[in-house]
C-alpha positions, 0 to 999 in steps of 0.5 A: 544486528543484521537479520539472517539470510534464512529469516529474510527469505522467510519474510520475503515469502510473506511479502511476495504473497501480499504483493501477488494477492493484495486484494486478499485478507492478510492477518498477521497470523497468516503472514507468520504462518507463511514465514514459519515464525511466531506472530510477534517475531514476524511483526517485529522482524518484518518492520525491521527488514522493510521499514514498515509494519506488515499492515502498512505495507499491504495498504501501500500495495492496495492504494498503488493498485487502486491508483493504477486502476483509477488512472488506466481503467473506466471501472467505477470507484466502488468496483476498484475498491472491491477489487483491491481488497476493501470491504467498505467504500468509506474505509477505502475513500478515507484511507485513500485520502489520508495517504494520497491527499485527495479522494479517488475521483479527484485523482482520476480527474487529475491523472486524465487531465495531464498528458502522460509525459512519462510514457518512455520511463520504465513502469518500475521506476514510475511505480516507485516514484508514485508509491505512497509514503506510509512511514508516518501513521495516518493519525499522525498525518492528520495531527500534522495537517491540523497543526499546519506542519504537513 
């Protein structure tokens, strides 16, 4: 069964708010309130509409923003973690590593050592290509890595 256009507009409203302010806290009840639906209904329908739960979507946005800041600025890793909504540097580093496969310092060094061959590619295309894959839960990625299947 497809979702109604009215519901999709409501879900997009919450998604747009997360995109605009991914550094803020977005508990599920706040997102449901933005969408004017119940908490359980919001969580279920958001995942159905966008393929990932709201929390994973928010993590994607935060990691994307942190990656861009690591690549394009000289801000310290601590400053980047705080600017992208993390309250703990340890959590930032662990989740960053789980999602991207490397720590923030390694990513910064790698990005700066390679000449930018994609400067002529539109930014939206580059962001899509560099978007972390959060379709697999972080713990599942750890299990797969330990088993040697990732």
